C-alpha positions as CSV (number, residue, x, y, z in Angstrom):
1,M,-4.2,-53.2,-25.3
2,N,-7.8,-52.7,-26.6
3,R,-9.2,-55.2,-29.0
4,K,-11.0,-53.8,-32.1
5,F,-12.9,-57.0,-32.8
6,K,-14.8,-59.6,-30.9
7,L,-13.2,-62.7,-29.5
8,S,-14.1,-65.9,-31.5
9,T,-15.4,-69.1,-29.9
10,A,-15.8,-72.6,-31.4
11,L,-18.4,-74.8,-29.9
12,D,-18.7,-78.6,-29.9
13,I,-22.2,-80.0,-30.5
14,D,-22.3,-83.5,-28.9
15,D,-22.9,-83.3,-25.2
16,L,-22.2,-79.6,-25.3
17,L,-25.3,-78.3,-27.1
18,M,-27.1,-81.5,-27.9
19,E,-27.4,-84.7,-25.9
20,C,-25.3,-87.5,-27.2
21,I,-24.0,-90.1,-24.7
22,P,-27.0,-89.7,-22.3
23,Y,-29.4,-90.0,-25.2
24,A,-27.6,-93.1,-26.5
25,I,-27.8,-94.6,-23.0
26,R,-31.6,-94.0,-22.8
27,L,-32.1,-95.6,-26.2
28,A,-29.8,-98.6,-25.2
29,N,-31.8,-99.1,-22.0
30,E,-35.1,-99.1,-24.0
31,K,-33.8,-101.6,-26.5
32,Y,-31.9,-104.0,-24.3
33,K,-33.8,-103.6,-21.0
34,F,-30.5,-103.6,-18.9
35,D,-31.0,-104.6,-15.3
36,P,-29.8,-102.5,-13.6
37,P,-30.1,-99.8,-16.2
38,L,-27.0,-98.5,-17.9
39,T,-25.9,-95.2,-16.4
40,I,-23.8,-92.3,-17.7
41,Y,-21.3,-92.9,-14.9
42,E,-20.3,-96.2,-16.6
43,V,-18.9,-94.1,-19.4
44,D,-15.8,-92.9,-17.5
45,R,-13.6,-92.3,-20.5
46,W,-14.2,-91.8,-24.3
47,G,-13.9,-94.7,-26.6
48,T,-14.6,-98.4,-26.3
49,L,-14.4,-99.6,-22.7
50,G,-14.7,-103.3,-23.0
51,T,-17.9,-103.2,-20.9
52,R,-21.6,-103.3,-21.6
53,A,-21.5,-99.5,-22.1
54,D,-19.9,-100.1,-25.5
55,V,-23.4,-100.7,-26.8
56,I,-23.9,-97.0,-27.1
57,F,-21.8,-97.0,-30.3
58,E,-24.5,-99.0,-32.1
59,M,-26.8,-95.9,-31.7
60,F,-24.3,-93.7,-33.6
61,K,-24.8,-95.8,-36.8
62,D,-28.5,-94.9,-37.1
63,P,-29.3,-91.6,-39.0
64,D,-32.4,-91.2,-36.8
65,F,-30.2,-90.8,-33.8
66,F,-28.8,-87.5,-35.3
67,R,-32.2,-86.4,-36.5
68,T,-33.7,-86.7,-33.0
69,Q,-30.9,-85.7,-30.6
70,P,-32.4,-83.5,-27.9
71,V,-31.1,-80.0,-27.4
72,I,-29.6,-79.7,-23.9
73,K,-31.7,-77.5,-21.6
74,G,-30.5,-73.9,-21.7
75,A,-28.3,-74.4,-24.8
76,K,-30.3,-72.1,-27.0
77,E,-30.3,-69.3,-24.5
78,F,-26.5,-69.9,-23.9
79,V,-25.8,-69.5,-27.6
80,R,-27.8,-66.3,-27.8
81,K,-25.9,-64.8,-24.9
82,L,-22.5,-66.0,-26.2
83,S,-23.3,-64.5,-29.7
84,C,-23.5,-61.1,-28.0
85,M,-20.1,-61.6,-26.5
86,T,-18.0,-63.3,-29.2
87,E,-18.2,-64.5,-32.8
88,V,-19.6,-68.1,-32.6
89,Y,-18.5,-71.0,-34.7
90,V,-19.3,-74.7,-34.5
91,S,-16.7,-77.4,-34.8
92,T,-18.3,-80.9,-34.7
93,S,-17.0,-84.3,-35.7
94,V,-19.7,-86.6,-37.3
95,Y,-19.6,-89.4,-39.8
96,P,-19.6,-88.1,-43.4
97,E,-22.9,-89.8,-44.2
98,Y,-24.6,-87.8,-41.4
99,M,-23.0,-84.4,-42.0
100,S,-26.1,-83.0,-43.8
101,I,-28.4,-84.0,-41.0
102,R,-26.1,-82.5,-38.4
103,A,-25.8,-79.2,-40.4
104,Q,-29.5,-78.9,-40.8
105,R,-30.1,-79.5,-37.1
106,I,-27.6,-76.8,-36.2
107,M,-29.2,-74.3,-38.5
108,E,-32.7,-75.0,-37.2
109,E,-31.9,-75.0,-33.5
110,F,-29.2,-72.3,-33.4
111,P,-30.0,-69.6,-36.0
112,E,-27.7,-67.2,-34.4
113,I,-24.7,-69.2,-35.7
114,P,-24.0,-68.1,-39.3
115,R,-24.0,-70.9,-41.9
116,D,-20.5,-70.2,-42.9
117,H,-19.4,-70.6,-39.3
118,I,-20.3,-74.3,-39.2
119,Y,-17.3,-76.7,-39.6
120,L,-18.0,-80.4,-39.9
121,G,-15.3,-83.1,-39.4
122,A,-12.3,-83.9,-37.3
123,G,-9.2,-81.7,-37.0
124,K,-10.4,-79.1,-34.4
125,D,-6.8,-78.2,-33.8
126,R,-6.7,-76.5,-37.2
127,I,-9.5,-74.1,-36.4
128,D,-8.2,-70.6,-35.7
129,V,-10.3,-69.2,-32.8
130,D,-9.6,-67.6,-29.5
131,I,-11.7,-70.1,-27.4
132,L,-12.6,-73.7,-28.0
133,F,-15.4,-75.2,-25.8
134,D,-15.6,-78.9,-25.9
135,D,-16.2,-82.0,-23.7
136,G,-13.5,-84.1,-25.4
137,M,-10.3,-83.9,-23.5
138,H,-8.3,-85.1,-26.6
139,N,-9.7,-82.0,-28.5
140,I,-8.8,-79.6,-25.7
141,L,-5.2,-81.0,-25.3
142,A,-4.6,-80.8,-29.1
143,S,-6.3,-77.4,-29.6
144,S,-4.3,-74.4,-31.0
145,A,-6.9,-72.0,-29.4
146,A,-5.5,-69.5,-26.9
147,Y,-8.1,-70.7,-24.4
148,P,-9.3,-74.3,-24.8
149,I,-12.0,-74.8,-22.2
150,L,-13.4,-78.2,-21.1
151,M,-17.0,-78.9,-20.2
152,R,-16.9,-81.3,-17.3
153,R,-18.5,-84.7,-18.0
154,P,-18.1,-88.1,-16.4
155,W,-15.7,-89.2,-19.2
156,N,-13.2,-86.4,-18.6
157,Q,-13.2,-86.1,-14.8
158,D,-9.5,-87.0,-14.6
159,A,-8.4,-84.0,-16.6
160,T,-5.9,-82.1,-14.6
161,G,-4.6,-78.5,-14.9
162,L,-7.1,-77.7,-17.7
163,L,-9.5,-74.8,-17.7
164,A,-12.8,-76.5,-17.1
165,V,-16.4,-75.5,-16.2
166,N,-19.5,-77.3,-15.1
167,T,-22.2,-75.1,-16.5
168,Y,-23.0,-72.6,-19.3
169,D,-23.0,-69.7,-16.8
170,E,-19.5,-70.6,-15.6
171,F,-18.3,-70.6,-19.2
172,L,-19.9,-67.2,-19.9
173,K,-18.1,-65.9,-16.8
174,V,-14.8,-67.2,-18.1
175,V,-15.4,-65.5,-21.4
176,E,-16.1,-62.3,-19.6
177,V,-12.9,-62.6,-17.6
178,I,-10.9,-63.3,-20.8
179,S,-12.4,-60.2,-22.4
180,D,-11.5,-58.1,-19.4
181,S,-7.9,-59.3,-19.6
182,Y,-7.7,-57.5,-23.0
183,N,-9.5,-54.4,-21.6
184,P,-8.7,-54.3,-17.9
185,H,-10.7,-51.9,-15.7
186,P,-10.6,-51.1,-12.0
187,E,-12.5,-53.4,-9.8
188,Q,-13.8,-53.2,-6.2
189,R,-10.9,-53.2,-3.7
190,F,-10.9,-55.2,-0.5
191,S,-10.8,-51.9,1.4
192,D,-14.3,-51.3,0.0
193,G,-15.8,-54.3,1.9
194,P,-15.3,-58.0,2.4
195,G,-14.0,-59.9,-0.7
196,I,-12.8,-63.3,-1.8
197,L,-9.2,-64.0,-2.5
198,V,-8.3,-67.2,-4.5
199,L,-4.8,-68.5,-4.9
200,V,-4.3,-70.7,-8.0
201,G,-1.2,-72.2,-9.6
202,P,0.5,-75.4,-10.5
203,S,1.5,-78.1,-8.0
204,G,4.7,-77.0,-6.2
205,S,4.3,-73.3,-6.9
206,G,4.1,-72.4,-3.2
207,K,0.5,-71.1,-3.1
208,R,-0.3,-72.7,0.2
209,E,2.8,-71.2,1.9
210,I,1.7,-67.7,0.6
211,A,-1.8,-68.5,2.0
212,K,-0.3,-69.2,5.4
213,Q,1.7,-66.0,5.3
214,L,-1.4,-64.0,4.4
215,M,-3.2,-65.5,7.4
216,K,-0.3,-64.5,9.7
217,K,0.1,-61.0,8.3
218,S,-3.6,-59.9,8.3
219,R,-6.5,-60.8,10.6
220,S,-8.9,-59.7,7.9
221,F,-8.7,-63.1,6.2
222,E,-10.6,-66.3,7.1
223,R,-9.8,-69.6,5.5
224,L,-12.4,-71.3,3.3
225,C,-12.1,-75.1,3.6
226,S,-13.0,-77.5,0.9
227,Y,-14.8,-80.8,1.4
228,A,-13.0,-83.9,0.1
229,T,-13.6,-87.6,-0.1
230,D,-9.9,-88.3,0.1
231,A,-9.2,-89.8,3.5
232,T,-5.5,-88.7,3.3
233,V,-6.2,-84.9,3.1
234,G,-5.1,-84.5,6.7
235,L,-1.6,-85.6,5.7
236,A,-1.0,-82.5,3.5
237,G,-2.7,-79.2,3.9
238,G,-5.3,-80.8,6.1
239,E,-6.3,-77.5,7.6
240,W,-7.8,-76.6,4.2
241,Y,-10.1,-79.6,4.0
242,H,-13.0,-81.3,5.7
243,Y,-13.1,-85.1,5.0
244,V,-16.5,-86.5,4.1
245,P,-17.5,-89.9,2.8
246,V,-18.5,-90.2,-0.8
247,E,-22.2,-90.7,0.0
248,E,-22.3,-87.5,2.1
249,F,-20.4,-85.6,-0.6
250,R,-22.9,-86.7,-3.3
251,K,-25.8,-85.8,-1.0
252,M,-24.4,-82.3,-0.5
253,Q,-24.1,-82.0,-4.3
254,D,-27.7,-83.2,-4.9
255,N,-29.0,-80.8,-2.3
256,G,-27.4,-77.9,-4.1
257,E,-25.1,-77.0,-1.2
258,M,-22.0,-76.9,-3.3
259,F,-21.3,-74.1,-5.8
260,E,-18.4,-76.0,-7.3
261,S,-17.0,-79.5,-7.3
262,T,-14.4,-81.5,-9.2
263,T,-12.8,-84.9,-9.3
264,Y,-9.1,-85.4,-9.0
265,A,-7.3,-88.8,-9.0
266,G,-10.5,-90.5,-8.2
267,N,-11.4,-88.3,-5.3
268,H,-14.1,-85.6,-5.1
269,Y,-13.6,-82.0,-3.9
270,G,-16.0,-79.2,-3.5
271,C,-16.9,-76.0,-1.6
272,C,-20.2,-74.9,-0.1
273,K,-21.9,-71.6,-0.8
274,K,-23.0,-71.1,2.8
275,D,-19.5,-71.4,4.1
276,V,-18.5,-68.4,1.9
277,E,-21.6,-66.4,2.9
278,D,-20.9,-67.0,6.6
279,I,-17.3,-65.7,6.4
280,L,-18.4,-62.6,4.5
281,A,-21.3,-62.0,7.0
282,R,-18.7,-61.9,9.8
283,G,-17.0,-59.1,7.9
284,K,-14.0,-61.2,7.0
285,N,-12.2,-61.6,3.6
286,V,-12.4,-65.1,2.3
287,L,-9.1,-66.8,1.6
288,T,-8.9,-70.1,-0.4
289,V,-6.6,-72.2,-2.5
290,M,-8.3,-73.7,-5.6
291,D,-7.6,-74.7,-9.2
292,I,-8.6,-72.3,-11.9
293,C,-11.9,-74.0,-12.4
294,G,-13.0,-73.4,-8.8
295,A,-11.8,-69.8,-9.1
296,M,-14.0,-69.2,-12.1
297,S,-16.9,-70.8,-10.3
298,L,-16.4,-68.4,-7.4
299,K,-16.5,-65.5,-9.9
300,T,-19.8,-66.9,-11.3
301,H,-21.5,-67.1,-7.9
302,F,-20.0,-64.1,-5.9
303,A,-19.0,-60.5,-6.4
304,N,-15.6,-59.0,-5.5
305,V,-13.5,-62.1,-6.3
306,T,-9.8,-61.6,-6.8
307,T,-7.7,-64.3,-8.4
308,V,-4.0,-64.6,-7.9
309,Y,-1.8,-66.9,-9.9
310,V,1.3,-68.1,-8.0
311,Q,4.2,-68.8,-10.3
312,N,7.6,-70.4,-9.8
313,S,10.5,-71.5,-11.9
314,R,10.0,-74.8,-13.8
315,R,13.0,-76.2,-11.9
316,K,11.5,-75.3,-8.5
317,L,8.1,-76.7,-9.5
318,L,9.7,-80.0,-10.4
319,E,11.8,-80.1,-7.2
320,N,8.8,-79.4,-5.0
321,I,6.7,-82.1,-6.8
322,L,9.4,-84.7,-6.5
323,E,9.8,-83.9,-2.7
324,K,6.2,-84.7,-2.0
325,T,5.1,-88.2,-0.9
326,L,3.2,-89.2,-4.0
327,S,2.7,-92.2,-6.2
328,K,4.5,-92.5,-9.4
329,D,1.3,-92.0,-11.4
330,E,0.5,-88.9,-9.4
331,V,3.9,-87.4,-9.9
332,V,3.5,-87.9,-13.7
333,R,0.0,-86.4,-13.6
334,R,1.2,-83.3,-11.9
335,I,4.3,-82.8,-14.2
336,M,2.1,-83.3,-17.3
337,S,-0.3,-80.6,-16.1
338,L,2.3,-77.9,-15.7
339,E,2.1,-76.5,-19.2
340,A,-1.7,-76.3,-19.1
341,E,-1.6,-74.7,-15.6
342,E,0.8,-72.0,-16.8
343,K,-1.7,-70.8,-19.4
344,N,-4.1,-69.8,-16.6
345,A,-1.9,-66.9,-15.5
346,G,-3.3,-64.7,-18.3
347,I,-6.8,-64.7,-16.9
348,C,-5.9,-64.1,-13.2
349,D,-6.1,-60.6,-11.7
350,Y,-2.6,-60.8,-10.1
351,I,0.6,-62.8,-10.6
352,V,3.0,-63.3,-7.7
353,S,6.1,-65.3,-7.2
354,G,6.0,-68.3,-4.8
355,A,9.8,-68.2,-4.5
356,D,9.5,-65.7,-1.5
357,A,6.2,-66.4,0.1
358,Q,6.7,-63.8,2.9
359,Q,7.4,-61.0,0.4
360,A,4.7,-62.0,-2.0
361,A,2.2,-62.0,0.9
362,K,3.3,-58.6,2.0
363,E,3.0,-57.0,-1.4
364,L,-0.3,-58.7,-2.1
365,I,-1.9,-57.4,1.0
366,T,-0.6,-53.9,0.2
367,D,-2.1,-54.0,-3.3
368,L,-5.4,-55.5,-2.3
369,L,-6.1,-53.1,0.6
370,K,-4.8,-49.9,-1.0
371,K,-4.1,-49.9,-4.7
372,G,-6.7,-52.1,-6.2
373,K,-6.3,-54.4,-9.2
374,K,-3.1,-55.0,-11.2
375,R,-1.8,-57.5,-13.7
């Protein structure tokens, strides 16, 4: 099916295009001389926390705060690029008495956005767009957009199953992938040279079993391991992880070694660019199991990346989750994420069934090596 019009995207402003919480923290540190200084990592969820970080809400009562909010580095270029790909709208919640200040700043800083595309106020779920890009998890969960996408920030790190990105470039890649899903075109096949195969899907879908079958059926694949701060990773799927202490993980992040990282249930996970490059240099196809966010990050940083969504019946998903040795909170978290995970199938290159891992692996290898891309 070919679209005869552009996709539409609604952008948040605070902490997506303009600094909000980081700016409020800097102002609070200047005013109150906190020792040690207040940091962004103390704001680990949105709303009042009952901690010293609540002082940032004082800043939001000053009109000068909204007049002087810094534009995030790269935001202007991001909006210019996005405007060439989709229709761009703004959806931003701000106190009524500051709406005129906010509107004026948007028009000055982002002239590519038409004035009649600026929506001020709450109720982002009522905006009819294809894509919503926001850092507020509550807005993403309530959105009626076909593709609500979360910008990762410290206050939404516990989001599970949602399509999320860490940078503007990753978001633009996701938009490109979404556009391609309406206008599919042939892509490079694995037979044309080493590629990267990513299996994604909800908990209990059977993606790791398919990965194991792929490793057995073809010597052309080499496993890409993730780095994790979870000391229990060896208990389940340990061959797919390297355990590292939190301090070492953060050092790898700071050194730019990781092309993607995420936080899940209080633990950090990430992959290193050099590990991917080393596998490809050996003439092998990279095989990895990731969430949809990691898959989109791979597409941002590497060529010839194929994403495969592994699906299963809702009953089987629930059975497999309940059979795992998990805490009650973790079981609830995984079940709650199923609906969000299922939406990710539409932007993957392939869809296979995890019900029969052996058959799925066999068919997948045949398509990858001989036929090319399918949906």
